[in-house]
C-alpha positions in Angstrom: -25.1 -88.3 24.5 -28.2 -88.7 22.8 -28.7 -92.2 23.0 -28.6 -92.2 26.9 -30.6 -88.8 26.6 -33.6 -90.4 24.8 -33.3 -93.6 27.2 -34.0 -90.9 30.1 -36.6 -89.5 28.2 -38.6 -92.6 28.1 -37.7 -93.5 31.8 -39.4 -90.2 32.7 -42.4 -90.7 29.8 -42.6 -94.4 31.7 -42.8 -93.1 35.0 -45.1 -90.3 34.5 -47.3 -93.0 33.0 -47.3 -95.5 35.6 -47.4 -92.0 38.6 -50.7 -91.4 36.6 -51.8 -95.2 36.8 -51.3 -95.4 40.1 -52.8 -92.4 41.2 -56.4 -92.8 39.4 -56.4 -96.6 40.6 -57.1 -94.5 43.9 -60.3 -94.3 45.4 -62.3 -90.8 43.9 -59.9 -90.4 41.2 -60.8 -89.8 37.6 -58.5 -90.6 35.1 -58.6 -86.3 34.2 -55.3 -85.2 35.7 -56.4 -82.1 37.7 -60.0 -81.8 37.4 -60.6 -85.2 39.1 -59.1 -83.3 42.5 -61.2 -80.2 42.4 -64.7 -79.8 43.6 -66.6 -79.3 40.1 -66.8 -75.7 39.2 -71.0 -74.8 39.2 -70.5 -72.9 36.0 -74.7 -72.8 35.5 -74.9 -70.8 39.0 -72.1 -68.4 38.1 -73.8 -67.4 34.8 -76.7 -66.9 36.8 -75.6 -64.8 39.2 -73.5 -62.4 36.5 -76.4 -62.1 34.7 -78.2 -60.4 37.6 -75.2 -58.2 38.2 -76.6 -55.5 35.9 -79.1 -54.4 39.1 -77.5 -52.1 41.0 -79.5 -53.4 44.1 -78.0 -57.1 43.7 -74.3 -55.8 42.1 -72.0 -56.1 45.6 -74.1 -59.1 46.8 -73.4 -60.6 43.1 -69.5 -59.9 42.9 -69.0 -61.7 47.1 -71.2 -64.5 45.7 -68.8 -65.1 42.4 -65.8 -64.8 44.8 -67.3 -67.9 46.7 -68.7 -69.9 44.1 -65.1 -69.7 42.2 -63.7 -70.7 44.5 -65.3 -73.7 46.1 -64.4 -74.6 41.6 -61.2 -74.4 43.0 -60.6 -75.9 46.4 -59.9 -79.6 46.5 -62.7 -81.7 46.9 -61.1 -84.0 50.1 -60.6 -80.5 52.0 -63.4 -80.7 54.1 -62.9 -78.1 56.3 -62.3 -75.6 53.6 -65.6 -76.5 51.2 -67.2 -76.3 54.6 -65.9 -73.0 55.9 -66.9 -71.9 51.9 -70.9 -73.4 52.0 -71.4 -71.7 55.4 -70.2 -68.2 53.5 -72.7 -69.2 50.8 -75.3 -70.0 52.6 -75.2 -66.5 54.2 -74.9 -64.9 51.1 -78.4 -67.1 50.1 -80.2 -65.8 53.5 -79.8 -62.0 52.1 -81.3 -62.9 48.7 -85.1 -61.9 50.5 -84.0 -58.8 51.2 -82.6 -58.0 47.8 -85.1 -59.1 46.0 -87.7 -56.8 47.7 -86.2 -53.9 47.4 -85.7 -54.6 44.0 -89.7 -54.8 43.6 -90.1 -51.9 45.9 -87.4 -49.9 44.2 -88.4 -50.7 40.6 -92.5 -50.8 41.1 -92.8 -47.4 42.6 -91.1 -46.2 39.6 -94.6 -47.4 38.2 -98.1 -45.6 39.1 -100.7 -47.8 37.4 -98.9 -50.9 40.5 -100.5 -49.6 42.6 -103.5 -49.4 40.7 -103.8 -53.1 39.2 -103.2 -54.4 42.8 -98.9 -55.4 41.1 -96.6 -53.4 43.3 -95.6 -51.0 46.1 -94.9 -53.8 48.8 -94.0 -57.2 49.8 -97.6 -58.5 48.9 -97.0 -57.8 45.1 -96.2 -60.7 42.8 -93.0 -61.8 40.9 -91.3 -64.6 39.0 -94.3 -64.6 36.8 -95.9 -62.9 33.4 -98.8 -60.5 34.3 -102.2 -60.4 32.8 -104.5 -58.2 33.9 -108.5 -57.8 32.5 -108.0 -53.8 33.2 -105.2 -52.6 32.3 -103.1 -53.7 30.5 -106.0 -55.8 28.3 -103.1 -58.1 27.0 -100.2 -59.9 28.7 -96.8 -58.2 29.0 -93.9 -59.6 31.1 -92.5 -56.4 32.9 -88.7 -55.7 33.3 -89.0 -55.4 37.0 -91.5 -58.4 37.9 -88.6 -60.6 35.6 -85.8 -58.6 37.5 -86.7 -59.3 41.3 -88.1 -62.9 40.1 -84.9 -63.6 38.6 -82.7 -62.8 41.8 -85.4 -64.7 43.9 -84.7 -67.9 42.0 -81.2 -68.3 42.3 -82.1 -69.3 46.0 -83.3 -72.2 45.3 -80.4 -72.7 42.9 -78.2 -72.4 45.8 -80.4 -74.5 47.7 -80.8 -78.1 45.4 -76.8 -77.6 45.1 -76.0 -77.2 49.0 -78.6 -80.7 49.4 -76.4 -82.2 47.3 -72.9 -80.7 48.2 -73.6 -80.8 51.9 -74.0 -85.1 52.3 -71.0 -85.4 49.3 -68.1 -82.6 51.8 -69.0 -84.0 55.4 -68.7 -87.6 53.7 -65.5 -86.8 52.2 -65.1 -89.5 49.8 -66.0 -90.5 46.8 -66.8 -94.2 46.4 -67.9 -96.9 48.2 -69.0 -100.1 47.7 -70.5 -102.4 49.6 -70.7 -105.6 47.3 -70.3 -108.2 49.1 -68.4 -111.0 46.0 -70.4 -112.3 43.2 -74.6 -112.6 44.0 -76.2 -115.9 43.6 -78.6 -116.6 41.4 -80.2 -119.6 44.0 -82.5 -117.5 44.9 -84.4 -117.1 41.3 -85.5 -120.8 41.9 -87.6 -119.6 45.6 -89.8 -118.3 42.9 -92.8 -120.3 41.1 -93.9 -119.1 37.9 -96.8 -121.7 37.6 -98.1 -120.5 41.0 -98.4 -116.6 39.4 -100.9 -115.0 37.3 -99.5 -114.8 33.9 -100.2 -111.2 33.7 -98.5 -110.8 37.5 -95.1 -112.2 35.8 -95.4 -109.9 32.6 -95.4 -107.0 35.1 -92.5 -108.2 36.6 -90.8 -109.5 33.5 -89.4 -112.3 35.0 -89.2 -113.8 32.1 -86.2 -111.4 31.0 -84.9 -112.5 34.1 -84.8 -115.7 33.4 -83.3 -115.5 30.3 -80.5 -112.5 31.5 -79.3 -114.5 34.3 -79.2 -117.6 33.0 -77.0 -116.8 29.8 -74.0 -118.9 29.5 -72.5 -115.5 28.3 -74.0 -112.6 30.7 -74.0 -109.1 29.7 -73.6 -107.1 33.1 -75.2 -104.1 31.5 -78.4 -106.3 30.3 -78.8 -107.3 33.5 -78.4 -104.0 35.5 -81.1 -103.0 32.9 -83.3 -105.8 33.3 -82.5 -105.5 37.2 -84.2 -102.5 37.0 -86.6 -102.1 35.8 -88.0 -105.5 38.2 -87.0 -103.5 41.0 -88.8 -100.0 39.6 -92.1 -102.7 38.8 -91.3 -103.8 42.5 -91.8 -100.2 43.9 -94.1 -98.6 41.5 -95.7 -96.0 43.0 -98.6 -96.1 40.5 -99.6 -100.2 43.0 -102.3 -99.6 45.0 -101.1 -101.2 48.5 -102.8 -104.7 48.4 -101.0 -104.8 44.6 -98.2 -104.2 46.6 -98.4 -106.3 49.4 -98.9 -108.6 47.2 -95.9 -108.3 45.4 -94.1 -107.9 48.6 -95.6 -111.5 49.7 -94.6 -113.3 46.5 -91.0 -111.9 46.3 -88.6 -113.4 48.3 -85.9 -110.3 49.9 -83.4 -112.5 49.3 -84.5 -112.4 45.5 -85.0 -108.3 46.2 -81.2 -107.9 47.5 -79.9 -109.9 44.7 -81.3 -107.3 42.1 -79.9 -104.0 44.3 -76.7 -105.8 44.1 -76.9 -105.5 40.0 -79.0 -102.3 39.7 -76.2 -100.7 41.5 -72.4 -100.0 40.7 -69.9 -97.8 42.9 -70.1 -94.3 41.6 -67.7 -91.1 42.0 -68.9 -88.4 44.1 -66.7 -86.0 42.2 -68.8 -87.3 38.8 -72.1 -87.3 40.2 -71.3 -83.4 41.0 -70.6 -83.2 37.2 -73.2 -85.1 35.7 -75.5 -82.4 38.1 -73.6 -79.3 36.1 -74.0 -80.7 33.1 -77.9 -81.4 33.6 -77.8 -77.5 35.0 -76.3 -76.2 32.2 -78.1 -78.0 29.3 -81.1 -79.9 30.5 -81.1 -82.7 27.2 -82.1 -86.4 27.3 -78.4 -87.1 27.2 -77.5 -85.6 30.6 -80.7 -86.6 31.7 -79.7 -90.3 31.5 -76.1 -90.3 32.8 -77.7 -88.3 35.7 -80.5 -90.9 36.3 -77.9 -93.3 36.0 -76.0 -92.2 39.1 -79.2 -91.1 40.7 -80.6 -95.3 40.4 -76.8 -96.5 41.4 -77.4 -94.5 44.7 -81.3 -95.2 45.5 -80.8 -99.8 45.1 -77.4 -98.7 47.1 -76.6 -100.2 50.6 -74.7 -97.7 51.9 -76.9 -95.3 54.0 -74.9 -92.1 52.3 -75.6 -93.4 49.2 -79.4 -93.0 49.9 -79.5 -90.1 51.9 -77.7 -88.7 48.2 -80.4 -90.0 46.1 -83.4 -88.8 48.4 -81.5 -85.3 47.7 -81.1 -85.9 43.5 -85.0 -87.1 43.9 -86.1 -84.2 45.9 -84.4 -81.6 43.6 -83.7 -83.2 40.6 -87.3 -86.0 39.7 -90.0 -83.1 41.9 -93.5 -82.8 40.9 -93.6 -81.2 37.6 -97.3 -80.8 37.4 -99.1 -78.7 39.6 -103.0 -78.2 39.9 -105.7 -76.1 42.0 -109.4 -75.4 41.5 -111.0 -73.2 43.9 -114.0 -74.1 45.7 -116.4 -71.1 43.8 -115.5 -72.8 40.5 -116.2 -76.4 42.0 -119.8 -74.8 42.8 -120.3 -73.0 39.6 -120.1 -76.6 37.6 -122.9 -77.7 40.2 -126.6 -77.6 38.1 -128.6 -75.1 39.1 -131.5 -76.6 41.7 -133.7 -79.0 40.1 -137.3 -78.7 41.1 -138.4 -83.0 41.2 -141.4 -84.7 41.3 -141.7 -88.3 42.5 -145.2 -90.2 42.5 -145.4 -92.2 46.4 -147.2 -95.2 47.0 -146.8 -97.6 50.1 -148.3 -99.2 53.2 -148.2 -97.9 56.1 -149.5 -99.2 59.4 -152.4 -101.2 57.4 -153.1 -98.2 55.6 -152.1 -97.8 51.5 -150.9 -94.0 51.0 -150.1 -92.2 47.8 -149.7 -88.7 45.9 -146.5 -86.8 45.5 -144.1 -85.1 46.6 -142.1 -81.7 45.5 -138.4 -82.0 46.2 -135.8 -78.8 46.2 -132.5 -79.4 46.0 -129.5 -76.5 46.1 -126.4 -78.6 46.1 -123.2 -77.0 47.6 -119.5 -78.5 47.6 -117.2 -77.5 51.0 -113.8 -78.5 51.3 -112.2 -79.8 54.8 -108.7 -78.6 55.1 -106.1 -81.5 55.3 -102.1 -81.4 54.7 -102.2 -84.5 52.9 -105.3 -85.7 51.1 -108.5 -83.3 49.2 -111.5 -83.7 51.1 -114.9 -82.2 49.3 -118.5 -82.1 51.7 -121.3 -82.6 49.5 -123.8 -80.6 50.8 -127.5 -80.6 49.6 -130.3 -78.5 51.5 -133.4 -79.1 50.1 -137.2 -78.9 50.7 -140.4 -81.2 50.7 -143.5 -80.6 49.9 -146.3 -84.3 50.2 -149.4 -84.1 49.2 -150.8 -87.6 50.5 -153.3 -89.7 51.0 -153.9 -92.9 53.4 -157.2 -95.1 52.4 -158.4 -98.0 54.7 -161.4 -99.9 54.3 -163.3 -97.0 56.4 -161.6 -94.2 56.0 -159.6 -91.4 53.4 -157.0 -89.1 55.1 -155.7 -86.3 53.5 -152.3 -85.1 54.6 -149.4 -82.8 53.9 -146.1 -82.2 54.4 -143.4 -80.4 54.5 -140.6 -80.7 55.6 -136.7 -78.9 54.6 -133.2 -81.4 55.6 -129.5 -81.2 55.3 -127.7 -84.1 54.1 -123.7 -83.8 54.3 -121.1 -86.3 52.3 -117.0 -86.6 52.8 -115.2 -87.5 49.4 -111.5 -88.1 50.7 -109.0 -88.3 47.7 -105.7 -89.0 48.3 -102.7 -91.1 47.1 -104.7 -94.7 47.9 -107.4 -93.4 45.9 -110.5 -91.8 46.2 -112.7 -92.1 49.5 -116.6 -92.0 49.9 -117.4 -95.2 52.0 -117.8 -92.4 55.3 -121.7 -93.1 55.4 -123.6 -89.8 55.2 -124.6 -87.1 58.0 -128.2 -85.7 57.5 -130.9 -83.6 59.8 -134.6 -83.3 58.6 -137.4 -80.4 60.0 -140.2 -80.1 59.0 -144.3 -81.5 60.0 -147.2 -83.1 58.3 -150.9 -81.9 58.6 -154.1 -83.3 58.5 -156.5 -81.4 56.3 -159.4 -83.6 55.3 -160.2 -86.8 56.7 -163.5 -88.8 55.3 -165.4 -91.6 56.1 -167.8 -94.5 54.7 -170.1 -93.7 57.6 -170.8 -90.0 56.8 -173.7 -90.5 54.5 -174.9 -92.0 58.2 -176.4 -89.7 61.1 -174.9 -89.8 64.2 -172.9 -92.9 63.3 -170.7 -90.9 60.7 -170.2 -87.8 62.9 -169.5 -90.4 65.8 -166.8 -92.1 63.3 -165.2 -89.1 62.4 -164.8 -88.0 65.7 -163.1 -91.1 67.3 -160.3 -91.0 63.7 -160.1 -87.4 63.9 -159.1 -87.9 68.1 -157.0 -91.0 67.2 -155.2 -89.0 64.4 -154.4 -86.3 67.2 -153.1 -88.5 69.3 -150.8 -89.7 66.7 -149.0 -86.6 65.7 -146.1 -86.7 67.5 -145.3 -90.2 65.8 -146.7 -89.4 62.3 -144.6 -86.3 62.9 -141.3 -88.4 63.7 -142.6 -91.3 60.7 -142.4 -88.4 58.0 -139.4 -86.8 59.3 -137.4 -90.2 58.8 -139.0 -90.7 55.7 -137.9 -87.7 54.3 -134.4 -88.4 56.0 -134.4 -92.0 54.7 -134.6 -90.5 50.6 -132.3 -87.7 51.3 -129.9 -90.0 52.9 -130.2 -92.4 49.4 -130.3 -89.8 46.6 -127.4 -88.2 48.6 -125.5 -92.0 48.6 -126.6 -92.6 45.4 -125.8 -89.8 43.3 -121.8 -89.9 45.1 -121.1 -93.0 44.0 -122.6 -92.2 40.8 -120.0 -89.2 41.1 -117.2 -91.5 41.7 -117.7 -94.4 39.6 -118.1 -92.0 36.8 -114.5 -89.7 38.2 -112.7 -93.6 38.5 -113.6 -94.0 35.0 -112.6 -91.1 33.6 -109.4 -90.4 36.0 -108.2 -94.1 34.6 -109.4 -94.3 31.1 -108.4 -91.0 29.8 -105.8 -89.9 32.2 -103.3 -92.7 34.2 -104.4 -95.1 31.4 -102.6 -93.5 28.8 -99.5 -92.7 30.9 -98.7 -96.0 32.3 -99.0 -97.3 28.7 -96.2 -95.2 27.4 -94.1 -96.1 31.6 -94.7 -93.0 32.6 -96.0 -92.9 36.5 -98.1 -90.5 37.4 -96.9 -90.0 41.1 -99.0 -87.9 43.2 -96.2 -85.6 45.4 -98.6 -83.7 47.4 -102.7 -83.7 47.3 -103.9 -81.1 49.6 -106.8 -79.0 50.8 -107.4 -75.3 51.8 -109.8 -73.3 53.2 -110.4 -72.6 49.3 -108.8 -74.5 47.4 -107.7 -78.3 46.0 -104.6 -79.1 45.3 -102.8 -81.6 43.3 -99.1 -81.7 42.7 -97.6 -84.6 40.1 -94.7 -86.2 39.3 -94.9 -87.5 35.5 -91.9 -89.3 34.8 -90.5 -93.3 34.8 -88.2 -94.4 37.3 -85.1 -93.7 34.3 -86.3 -89.7 33.9 -86.0 -86.7 35.8 -87.8 -84.2 36.0 -89.0 -80.7 37.9 -85.4 -78.9 38.7 -86.7 -75.6 39.0 -89.3 -73.8 41.0 -91.7 -73.1 39.3 -94.3 -70.3 38.8 -96.7 -68.5 41.5 -100.0 -68.2 40.6 -101.7 -65.4 43.3 -103.1 -68.3 45.2 -106.9 -66.8 44.7 -107.6 -67.8 41.0 -110.7 -69.7 40.5 -108.4 -72.3 38.4 -104.3 -72.7 38.4 -101.5 -75.2 36.5 -98.1 -75.3 36.0 -96.4 -77.7 33.5 -93.1 -77.7 33.4 -91.4 -79.1 30.5 -89.5 -81.9 31.7 -93.6 -83.4 31.7 -93.3 -82.8 27.9 -90.5 -84.7 26.6 -90.8 -87.3 29.0 -93.7 -88.3 27.5 -92.7 -87.7 24.4 -89.9 -90.2 24.8 -92.0 -92.7 24.9 -94.5 -92.5 22.0 -92.5 -94.2 19.7 -90.2 -91.6 17.4 -86.8 -92.4 19.0 -85.0 -94.2 16.1 -87.6 -94.8 13.9 -88.9 -93.4 9.9 -91.8 -92.0 8.9 -93.2 -89.9 6.3 -94.8 -87.1 7.3 -98.8 -89.2 7.1 -96.8 -92.0 8.9 -96.1 -89.5 11.6 -99.6 -88.1 11.8 -101.2 -91.4 11.8 -98.9 -92.9 14.3 -99.3 -89.9 17.0 -102.6 -89.9 16.6 -102.3 -93.4 17.4 -100.3 -92.9 20.4 -102.9 -90.4 21.8 -106.0 -92.3 21.4 -107.6 -90.4 19.1 -109.7 -91.9 16.5 -112.5 -89.9 15.7 -111.2 -87.5 13.0 -108.8 -88.9 10.6 -105.7 -86.8 9.9 -105.5 -85.4 6.8 -102.6 -86.3 4.3 -100.5 -83.8 3.3 -99.6 -82.5 0.0 -95.8 -82.8 0.8 -93.8 -85.8 0.6 -90.5 -86.1 3.0 -89.4 -89.4 4.9 -88.1 -88.2 8.7 -85.9 -90.3 10.7 -85.7 -89.8 14.1 -81.9 -89.7 16.5 -82.3 -91.7 19.2 -82.6 -89.0 22.3 -84.7 -86.2 22.5 -86.0 -86.7 18.7 -88.4 -83.9 19.7 -87.6 -80.9 22.5 -90.2 -79.1 24.1 -88.4 -75.7 25.7 -90.0 -73.3 28.1 -88.0 -69.6 28.5 -88.5 -66.2 29.2 -91.5 -65.6 26.8 -91.7 -68.5 23.9 -92.0 -72.0 23.9 -89.1 -73.9 21.5 -89.5 -76.5 20.3 -86.3 -78.9 18.2 -86.2 -81.9 16.0 -82.9 -84.2 16.9 -83.1 -85.9 13.1 -81.1 -88.7 12.0 -82.0 -88.3 8.3 -84.3 -86.1 6.4 -85.7 -86.6 3.0 -87.7 -84.2 1.5 -88.8 -86.3 -2.2 -88.9 -89.1 -2.8 -86.0 -88.8 -5.2 -84.4 -86.2 -3.5 -81.2 -86.3 -1.8 -80.8 -87.4 2.6 -79.7 -85.3 4.8 -77.9 -86.2 7.7 -78.1 -85.4 11.1 -79.7 -82.0 11.6 -81.2 -80.4 13.9 -84.6 -78.0 13.5 -86.1 -75.5 15.6 -88.4 -73.3 15.7 -89.5 -70.5 18.5 -93.0 -69.3 19.2 -94.0 -66.1 21.4 -97.1 -66.6 23.1 -99.9 -64.9 23.9 -103.7 -64.9 25.5 -107.1 -64.4 23.9 -109.7 -64.8 26.7 -109.4 -68.3 27.2 -106.9 -69.3 24.1 -103.0 -69.4 24.4 -102.2 -68.5 21.3 -98.6 -69.3 19.8 -96.8 -67.3 17.2 -94.1 -67.8 15.6 -91.8 -65.1 16.1 -89.4 -63.2 14.1 -86.6 -65.4 14.3 -88.7 -67.8 12.2 -86.9 -71.5 11.6 -83.7 -72.4 12.3 -81.4 -75.0 10.9 -78.4 -76.9 12.6 -75.7 -79.3 10.8 -72.6 -80.1 10.6 -71.6 -80.2 7.5 -73.5 -76.0 6.2 -76.3 -76.5 3.7 -76.0 -75.2 0.7 -78.6 -72.4 -0.6 -80.8 -74.5 -2.6 -80.6 -77.7 -0.2 -81.7 -75.1 3.0 -84.9 -73.8 0.6 -85.5 -77.5 -0.1 -85.6 -78.3 4.2 -87.2 -75.0 4.8 -90.1 -76.1 2.8 -90.5 -79.4 4.7 -90.3 -77.4 8.1 -93.6 -75.1 6.7 -95.4 -78.5 6.1 -94.5 -80.0 10.2 -94.4 -75.8 12.1 -97.2 -73.8 11.8 -97.2 -69.9 12.0 -99.7 -70.4 14.6 -101.3 -73.5 17.4 -104.3 -72.3 19.4 -104.8 -73.9 22.2 -107.8 -74.2 24.7 -106.6 -73.4 28.7 -110.1 -75.9 29.5 -111.3 -78.6 27.4 -114.6 -77.2 25.7 -117.5 -79.4 27.9 -115.7 -78.2 30.8 -115.4 -74.2 29.4 -119.5 -74.7 28.7 -120.4 -76.6 32.0 -118.6 -73.4 33.8 -119.9 -70.7 30.8 -118.0 -69.4 28.5 -117.6 -65.7 29.3 -117.4 -66.5 32.7 -113.8 -67.2 33.0 -110.6 -65.7 30.6 -106.8 -65.9 31.5 -105.8 -63.8 34.1 -102.1 -64.7 34.5 -99.6 -66.5 31.8 -96.1 -67.3 31.9 -93.4 -69.1 30.0 -90.3 -69.0 32.3 -87.1 -70.9 33.4 -88.8 -74.8 31.9 -92.2 -74.0 33.2 -95.4 -73.0 31.7 -98.2 -71.8 34.2 -101.9 -70.7 33.6 -104.6 -68.9 35.6 -108.2 -68.4 34.9 -110.7 -66.0 36.5 -113.9 -64.3 36.4 -113.0 -61.4 34.3 -115.6 -59.4 35.8 -114.4 -60.2 39.7 -110.9 -59.6 38.2 -111.8 -56.2 37.4 -113.6 -55.0 40.2 -110.4 -56.1 42.2 -107.7 -54.5 40.7 -107.3 -51.9 43.3 -106.7 -54.5 46.1 -103.2 -56.4 46.2 -103.5 -59.6 45.4 -102.9 -62.7 47.9 -99.7 -64.0 46.2 -96.8 -62.7 48.1 -92.9 -62.2 47.4 -93.0 -63.8 50.7 -94.5 -66.9 49.8 -92.0 -67.1 46.7 -88.7 -66.5 48.2 -89.6 -69.6 51.0 -91.0 -71.5 48.2 -88.6 -74.6 46.8 
């Protein structure tokens, strides 16, 4: 009896395994049982909604929203109608957020009378979602609970939006995997390109030798082929290429080769797994979670399936968004212009057969105006000047003394866009003025009668030539002013190109970071640029940036992904350094050779982990630094610790134009799978004191720029560390204090409507 029972049990288990195998083999399912057949639970979003439930005005909304989110996580992935109905209800809840956030702001800010005096509250024009610093009151940056509550509610809107942008097309498509592969690719297209006809630099850039080696291998490695294909495609479609370079690549690379690369770069993905990777990245953004999300992104990006490309665009827009924004006001640009100069220029030329000599005094008043444009940064350089010219015209018989006065205006347009800087448009000018004869002398002056007659004839002739001479004088002034403007603008543009390439783009390109202009725009008062600093294999910003007040002299917002993407490229991953070697390595990477790094009194050997060797996090009012180490040896004969995570937290404040990071009360943290003994922990703590200073001080602006503007004319008026972003605004302390009674331009509405 027991034998039969045992056989029956084996049969049941065998059938279960067969059933699971068949189930898993169906498109759209994973070997994960029930989880694979349901929509992914948005755990992080649920946690964020629960965090604002404590706010009375939001409590009921939170209960309703949480119920919808839980229902989404329990719904079958193939239940299209049910999912779309839940998404519609969630969108309705999302639309209520602006009203709730405004209600929270108004209710809480009205309890603090000084809000009205500092321009911070009382109506929908109050700025939120940021840490606020005011020069008058308070004098040091503070984080207001009212600001944080309303801001946290406001941020939930975009957290819902970025999920819905991906959820909706997946639910409507109602298929988890799509495979448009047309069989094994043919490497014959590779022979259509000749390396001999290409410059070696292009061969290296396009990695064509790696392509030949990888695909010509006797035992091809599919993973390596995918990696090389993605790398070549990223270089072909790189945003840093000029139009002429892109056209050249399009001409030399056969389209069949591009399609061949795309087939190897992409493979079918499970849509539910994409959602899973997305939620893991939301919950814990890191190099590891970013790697898996980016892997799916590139599968979608290079896919031939249109629905995949739609999804790729949504992932790109919401998880590879711009992670650096910079804006500068017209007022600050004009403050950086030198004071009007008076220059004295000698004159010597021949005009209508007369030798003219003398000097001119020119006063130039330079100013910059902005031309609103949604796609480019457009500056109109204007110069208003006056010319005073004292000249003497000599012929064989006469000596004529002239005095000229003229006013001139010259305008030159400079356009800065993703394609570069364009100043080719000729300058435009206008001139008004006249030249007067103040004296006529003749060699016949001492001859009676004839001298008088000669002078009278000369004066009559000069009188007849007044219109022509005035026109000639004005034309000379205009030509000279245009030439000076053209020369000055050309010099400025060349310097700007050299500086931006040498100090900004070249270091980033050397690290395979592609600085891509997401937006360049001009308003009436500001130049605005938004950049993505990320390689094709990296993610970027996925949260809404803090809002500046819209009227600062200068402001910038930096997402932690920009810093972490750069750190991932500096050669720390899986490498080992002593402290002094690490200092020198970082100095070499940054290109700084002016000052040699100081030698450390403490010896240690640091082996960095393969992923996130150093990780920066911008959280509420704090900057957190994490070191993930595969090994740490404190002394040359000391014990080598394995798999450590060292962390430190800094509280941020500002002092004038300086950002100050002070190690907070929590100090440093040491994490390890196996707990350290007391002596071992003390030894590691000693190294941490060497690696992490108690305080760091940074200047908000480069020293030269600060000196140019005026050391006392700027101060940090806004500073925030929150939701992965650092936001800094600079203003004039005197103007800031004078405008405290006026509401700021940055509005709650702008925050709520911006993604």
